[in-house]
C-alpha positions as CSV (number, residue, x, y, z in Angstrom):
1,M,0.0,0.0,0.0
2,Q,1.1,3.5,-0.7
3,I,-0.2,6.6,1.1
4,V,0.5,10.1,-0.2
5,S,-0.2,13.0,2.1
6,R,1.9,15.8,3.3
7,T,0.9,18.6,5.8
8,V,2.9,21.6,7.0
9,V,1.9,24.3,9.4
10,L,2.3,27.9,8.3
11,M,2.5,31.1,10.2
12,A,1.8,34.5,8.5
13,V,2.8,38.0,9.5
14,I,-0.1,40.5,9.5
15,V,-0.5,42.4,6.3
16,A,-0.8,46.2,6.9
17,G,-4.3,47.5,6.5
18,D,-7.1,49.5,8.1
19,Y,-7.1,47.6,11.3
20,G,-5.1,50.0,13.4
21,A,-3.9,48.0,16.5
22,K,-1.6,45.0,16.3
23,H,-3.3,41.7,15.5
24,D,-2.3,38.1,16.3
25,S,-0.8,36.0,13.6
26,V,-3.0,33.5,11.7
27,R,-2.1,29.8,12.0
28,A,-2.8,27.9,8.8
29,F,-2.2,24.4,7.5
30,S,-1.0,23.6,4.0
31,Q,-1.2,20.1,2.5
32,A,-1.4,19.3,-1.2
33,F,-0.5,21.5,-4.1
34,G,0.2,21.0,-7.8
35,P,0.4,19.4,-10.2
36,H,4.2,19.9,-10.1
37,V,5.0,16.9,-12.3
38,P,4.6,16.5,-16.1
39,V,0.8,16.1,-16.7
40,H,-0.8,13.8,-19.2
41,F,-4.1,15.7,-19.1
42,S,-4.0,19.2,-20.6
43,R,-6.8,20.6,-18.4
44,P,-5.6,19.6,-15.0
45,T,-7.2,21.2,-11.9
46,L,-4.5,23.4,-10.3
47,Q,-4.9,23.3,-6.5
48,W,-3.3,24.5,-3.3
49,Q,-4.8,23.1,-0.2
50,I,-4.6,25.6,2.7
51,W,-6.9,26.2,5.6
52,S,-7.1,27.6,9.2
53,P,-9.0,26.1,12.1
54,T,-9.7,29.6,13.4
55,S,-9.7,32.0,10.5
56,R,-11.7,32.4,7.2
57,V,-10.3,32.7,3.7
58,T,-11.4,36.2,2.4
59,H,-9.4,36.5,-0.8
60,V,-7.6,34.2,-3.2
61,E,-5.4,34.8,-6.2
62,M,-3.8,32.5,-8.8
63,K,-1.6,33.3,-11.8
64,I,-0.5,31.0,-14.6
65,D,2.5,32.3,-16.4
66,S,1.9,35.7,-14.9
67,Q,-1.7,35.8,-16.2
68,T,-4.4,36.0,-13.5
69,V,-7.0,33.3,-13.7
70,D,-10.5,32.9,-12.1
71,A,-9.5,30.7,-9.2
72,K,-12.0,30.0,-6.4
73,Y,-11.8,28.7,-2.8
74,D,-13.5,25.4,-2.3
75,D,-14.5,25.0,1.3
76,D,-15.1,21.2,1.0
77,Q,-11.6,20.6,-0.4
78,R,-10.2,23.5,1.8
79,S,-8.3,24.5,-1.4
80,I,-7.8,27.2,-4.0
81,V,-8.7,25.5,-7.2
82,Y,-8.8,26.3,-10.9
83,T,-9.6,24.1,-13.9
84,P,-8.6,25.6,-17.3
85,G,-11.5,26.1,-19.7
86,E,-9.1,25.3,-22.6
87,P,-6.2,22.9,-22.7
88,L,-2.9,24.3,-21.5
89,S,-0.1,24.4,-24.1
90,V,2.5,21.7,-24.2
91,G,5.6,22.6,-22.2
92,P,6.4,24.3,-18.9
93,H,4.1,26.6,-16.8
94,H,4.6,28.6,-13.7
95,V,1.9,28.9,-11.0
96,E,1.6,31.6,-8.3
97,C,-1.0,31.3,-5.5
98,K,-2.0,33.6,-2.6
99,A,-4.5,33.1,0.1
100,T,-5.6,35.8,2.5
101,F,-7.3,35.0,5.9
102,D,-9.6,37.4,7.7
103,A,-8.5,40.2,5.3
104,K,-5.2,40.6,7.2
105,A,-2.8,37.6,6.8
106,T,-1.6,36.4,3.4
107,F,0.3,33.2,2.4
108,A,1.9,32.5,-0.9
109,K,2.8,29.4,-2.8
110,N,4.6,29.1,-6.2
111,W,5.4,26.0,-8.2
112,D,6.2,24.8,-11.7
113,T,4.5,22.2,-13.8
114,S,4.5,21.1,-17.5
115,V,2.2,19.5,-20.0
116,A,3.5,16.4,-21.7
117,P,3.4,16.1,-25.5
118,D,1.0,13.2,-25.3
119,A,-1.5,14.9,-22.9
120,V,-5.2,14.4,-23.7
121,A,-7.8,17.1,-23.5
122,K,-10.5,14.8,-22.0
123,L,-10.2,11.9,-19.7
124,A,-12.0,8.7,-20.6
125,D,-15.4,7.8,-19.1
126,P,-15.3,4.9,-16.6
127,T,-15.4,1.4,-18.2
128,D,-17.7,-1.4,-17.0
129,L,-14.8,-3.0,-15.3
130,Q,-14.1,0.2,-13.3
131,K,-17.8,0.5,-12.4
132,Q,-17.7,-3.0,-11.1
133,L,-14.7,-2.4,-9.0
134,L,-16.4,0.7,-7.5
135,A,-19.5,-1.4,-6.7
136,L,-17.5,-4.1,-5.0
137,S,-15.6,-1.6,-3.0
138,N,-18.7,0.3,-2.0
139,A,-20.3,-3.0,-0.8
140,K,-17.4,-3.2,1.7
141,R,-18.2,0.4,2.9
142,K,-21.9,-0.4,3.2
143,Q,-21.1,-3.2,5.6
144,L,-19.4,-0.6,7.7
145,G,-22.2,1.9,7.5
146,L,-20.2,4.4,5.5
147,P,-21.3,6.5,2.5
148,E,-20.7,5.3,-1.0
149,M,-17.6,6.4,-2.9
150,A,-17.9,8.1,-6.3
151,I,-15.7,7.6,-9.4
152,D,-13.2,10.3,-10.2
153,A,-11.9,10.4,-13.8
154,R,-8.4,11.4,-12.7
155,L,-8.0,8.5,-10.2
156,D,-9.5,6.1,-12.8
157,A,-6.9,7.3,-15.3
158,A,-4.0,6.9,-12.9
159,A,-5.1,3.5,-11.8
160,N,-5.6,2.4,-15.4
161,A,-2.1,3.6,-16.4
162,H,-0.5,1.7,-13.5
163,A,-2.5,-1.5,-14.1
164,A,-1.5,-1.4,-17.8
165,Y,2.2,-0.7,-16.8
166,L,2.3,-3.7,-14.5
167,A,0.6,-6.0,-17.1
168,A,2.9,-4.8,-19.9
169,N,6.0,-5.4,-17.9
170,K,4.8,-8.5,-16.0
171,L,5.5,-6.8,-12.7
172,V,3.7,-6.2,-9.4
173,G,3.9,-3.4,-6.7
174,H,3.7,0.3,-6.6
175,E,7.0,1.6,-8.2
176,E,7.4,2.3,-11.9
177,Q,10.7,2.6,-13.7
178,P,11.3,5.3,-16.4
179,N,13.0,2.8,-18.8
180,C,10.0,0.5,-18.8
181,P,7.1,0.7,-21.4
182,G,4.0,2.5,-20.1
183,F,5.9,4.5,-17.5
184,V,3.8,7.4,-16.0
185,G,5.3,8.2,-12.6
186,L,7.6,6.6,-10.0
187,T,5.0,6.6,-7.2
188,G,1.3,6.5,-6.9
189,G,1.3,10.1,-5.9
190,E,3.2,11.1,-9.0
191,R,0.8,9.1,-11.2
192,C,-2.2,10.8,-9.6
193,E,-0.7,14.2,-10.1
194,S,0.1,13.4,-13.7
195,F,-3.6,13.2,-14.4
196,G,-4.4,16.3,-12.3
197,W,-5.2,14.8,-8.9
198,C,-3.2,16.7,-6.3
199,S,-4.8,15.8,-3.0
200,G,-3.8,13.0,-0.7
201,S,-4.3,9.5,-2.0
202,W,-4.0,5.9,-1.0
203,E,-3.0,3.2,-3.5
204,G,-3.6,-0.5,-3.1
205,V,-2.3,-3.1,-5.6
206,T,-3.0,-6.8,-5.7
207,Y,-2.3,-9.6,-8.3
208,G,-3.1,-13.1,-9.2
209,E,-6.8,-13.3,-8.4
210,S,-9.2,-14.9,-10.9
211,T,-12.0,-12.4,-10.3
212,L,-12.4,-8.8,-9.4
213,S,-14.4,-9.7,-6.3
214,E,-11.5,-11.8,-5.0
215,A,-9.1,-8.9,-5.7
216,V,-11.2,-6.4,-3.7
217,N,-11.8,-9.0,-0.9
218,N,-8.0,-9.6,-0.6
219,L,-7.2,-5.9,-0.4
220,F,-9.9,-5.3,2.2
221,D,-8.9,-8.4,4.3
222,A,-5.3,-7.2,4.4
223,P,-5.2,-4.8,7.4
224,Y,-2.8,-2.2,6.1
225,H,-4.8,-2.0,2.8
226,R,-8.1,-1.9,4.7
227,V,-7.5,1.5,6.1
228,P,-8.6,3.7,3.1
229,F,-11.8,1.7,2.9
230,L,-12.6,3.0,6.4
231,Q,-12.6,6.7,5.7
232,P,-15.8,8.2,7.3
233,G,-16.8,10.8,4.8
234,P,-17.6,11.2,1.1
235,T,-14.6,9.8,-0.8
236,L,-13.5,9.7,-4.5
237,F,-12.2,6.6,-6.0
238,G,-10.5,5.2,-9.1
239,S,-9.5,1.6,-10.2
240,S,-8.5,-0.7,-12.9
241,S,-7.3,-4.2,-13.6
242,A,-5.3,-5.8,-16.3
243,D,-3.9,-9.4,-16.6
244,S,-4.9,-10.2,-13.0
245,R,-3.2,-7.0,-11.7
246,T,-5.6,-4.7,-9.9
247,T,-5.1,-1.2,-8.7
248,L,-7.4,0.7,-6.4
249,L,-7.0,4.5,-5.7
250,F,-8.7,6.2,-2.8
251,G,-8.9,10.0,-2.5
252,S,-8.3,11.3,1.1
253,S,-11.6,12.3,2.7
254,Q,-11.7,15.5,4.8
255,A,-14.2,14.0,7.2
256,A,-13.1,13.3,10.8
257,G,-14.1,10.3,12.8
258,V,-13.2,6.8,13.9
259,T,-14.1,3.6,12.0
260,V,-13.7,0.0,13.3
261,S,-13.6,-3.2,11.2
262,P,-15.2,-5.7,11.7
263,A,-18.1,-3.2,12.4
264,D,-20.2,-3.1,15.5
265,G,-22.9,-5.7,15.0
266,A,-21.2,-7.6,12.1
267,V,-22.4,-11.2,12.0
268,D,-20.2,-12.7,9.3
269,S,-16.6,-11.8,10.3
270,P,-14.0,-14.3,9.1
271,V,-12.3,-16.4,11.8
272,Q,-8.8,-16.4,10.3
273,W,-6.6,-14.7,7.8
274,E,-3.8,-16.2,5.7
275,C,-1.2,-13.4,5.4
276,H,0.3,-12.6,2.0
277,E,0.3,-8.9,2.5
278,D,3.3,-6.7,1.8
279,P,4.4,-5.3,4.2
280,N,3.8,-8.3,6.3
281,P,1.9,-7.4,9.5
282,L,3.0,-10.7,11.2
283,R,6.7,-9.9,10.8
284,G,8.5,-10.2,14.2
285,H,5.5,-12.1,15.7
286,T,5.6,-15.5,14.0
287,D,7.1,-17.4,11.1
288,K,3.6,-18.6,10.1
289,N,1.3,-17.0,7.6
290,L,-1.9,-17.7,9.6
291,S,-3.6,-15.7,12.3
292,G,-7.0,-14.7,13.5
293,Y,-8.8,-12.2,11.4
294,P,-7.2,-8.8,12.0
295,I,-9.3,-6.0,13.6
296,V,-8.6,-2.5,12.3
297,V,-9.3,0.8,14.1
298,A,-8.7,3.9,12.1
299,A,-9.0,7.6,13.1
300,F,-9.3,10.4,10.6
301,G,-9.0,14.2,11.1
302,L,-6.6,16.6,12.6
303,G,-4.1,14.9,14.9
304,A,-5.1,11.4,13.9
305,D,-1.7,10.8,12.3
306,K,-0.4,10.4,15.8
307,L,-2.9,7.8,17.0
308,Q,-2.0,6.0,20.3
309,V,-3.7,3.0,21.7
310,P,-2.8,2.6,25.4
311,T,-5.1,-0.5,25.9
312,A,-6.8,-3.0,23.6
313,T,-8.7,-6.1,24.5
314,L,-10.8,-8.8,22.8
315,Q,-13.1,-11.2,24.7
316,T,-15.7,-13.8,24.1
317,T,-19.1,-13.3,25.7
318,A,-18.0,-15.9,28.2
319,G,-15.2,-13.6,29.3
320,E,-12.4,-15.5,27.7
321,N,-9.5,-13.1,26.7
322,V,-8.0,-13.5,23.3
323,D,-4.2,-13.0,23.0
324,L,-3.5,-10.1,20.6
325,W,-0.6,-8.6,18.7
326,V,-1.4,-4.9,18.9
327,Q,0.3,-2.6,16.3
328,T,0.3,1.2,16.2
329,S,2.5,3.9,15.0
330,A,4.5,3.4,18.2
331,N,5.8,0.0,17.1
332,D,5.0,-0.2,13.4
333,E,6.6,2.2,10.9
334,F,3.8,1.6,8.4
335,L,1.0,2.9,10.6
336,T,0.1,6.4,11.4
337,N,-3.6,6.9,12.0
338,A,-4.6,3.3,12.5
339,A,-4.2,0.4,14.9
340,I,-4.2,-3.3,14.0
341,L,-5.3,-5.9,16.5
342,I,-4.3,-9.4,15.3
343,P,-5.6,-12.4,17.2
344,Q,-2.6,-14.7,17.7
345,K,-4.8,-17.8,16.8
346,P,-7.9,-18.2,14.6
347,L,-11.1,-17.1,16.2
348,Q,-13.9,-19.5,17.1
349,P,-16.7,-19.8,14.4
350,S,-20.2,-18.6,15.2
351,T,-18.9,-16.7,18.3
352,T,-19.7,-13.2,19.5
353,Y,-16.6,-11.1,20.6
354,T,-16.4,-7.8,22.4
355,A,-13.5,-5.5,21.3
356,S,-12.5,-2.5,23.4
357,V,-9.7,0.0,22.6
358,Q,-8.6,3.2,24.2
359,L,-7.7,5.9,21.6
360,V,-5.6,9.0,22.1
361,Y,-5.0,11.4,19.2
362,G,-4.7,15.2,18.8
363,D,-6.7,16.6,21.8
364,K,-9.1,13.7,21.9
365,S,-9.2,10.6,24.1
366,E,-12.0,8.0,23.9
367,T,-12.7,4.4,24.4
368,K,-14.5,2.4,21.6
369,T,-16.3,-0.8,22.6
370,W,-18.2,-2.9,20.2
371,K,-19.3,-6.5,19.3
372,F,-19.1,-8.7,16.2
373,T,-19.9,-12.3,15.5
374,T,-17.8,-14.7,13.5
375,A,-19.0,-16.8,10.6
376,K,-18.0,-20.2,9.5
377,A,-16.6,-19.3,6.0
378,L,-12.9,-18.7,5.7
379,P,-11.5,-15.8,3.6
380,P,-9.5,-16.3,0.4
381,N,-5.8,-15.9,0.5
382,S,-4.6,-12.3,0.2
383,R,-1.9,-11.0,-2.1
384,A,-2.1,-7.3,-1.3
385,R,0.8,-5.0,-1.9
């Protein structure tokens, strides 16, 4: 799995104006911007994500090659955005952005991008295969009580390019090499940007399955790869598959909240999991590839990237404790906003369990307690990367 998200905190000095007395500085957060890689779509949305928890954006400005364009501030995306009405010319372009908060504090961001010679002016409509992958992924979210995701043409294009690259070169994984046919970008983030998607993204890749349903199931069952499925708010999505190589791309939702999987009240949770995930969550615990079905707890929102779990338990209704391997950002370099609770042995079929975790992140502290019941069916092998 590959996650692309970068956040920095900015401080601005007050801009002189008709406010007389001295004002406090405005604290703002800046995350995504771009594209700043060669784009293969000549009408890419130019975006700078910037927001403040205490102040309001009162003015924005964007220039492309020194020409002012009609950029707007999108509250949902917390970004200055502009989509060209006409294709940008092939070659380099310079972007300048400014955001003013409360009519007194201004931040600026400049970057360079370029339009590739093979750039298209319109992205393709979703294929039946891509619609099917969306439906299968949304079925997982429905089980968790989460809203459906919607297709985004940019994410579809990036996923399609990567699946085609992997198939053409008989490869698996996230990285691409410039000397290989079909190269678009080294990382999932670069490939998304190359089609105009500049916000945070999550990429899951799996291979070897005989059906699309099996591919989605394998990505969901693998605990690291399950995290983007758990985003609590409206989320955009892209996907593709070629030669049994499937790529799913999830846009990062701005919604805050905590999601657990298996969900509260679930009645068909698998009892065991055969690990073929990369990275391997069982590393350091056992030399076997078999465990109880992993439980995932994911927090989203400001401060969630430092999720701590002081305590975590799993019990049967009879009060029998289940031995767990508990992984968080404190002991797992691949985790930030999520915790994985792995039963050390397969769970009992047709049994109700109570899970309880204490969560600490940002300025929040809470305890989540919920129940789920196992089913008899075993999950398919997972090959998630």
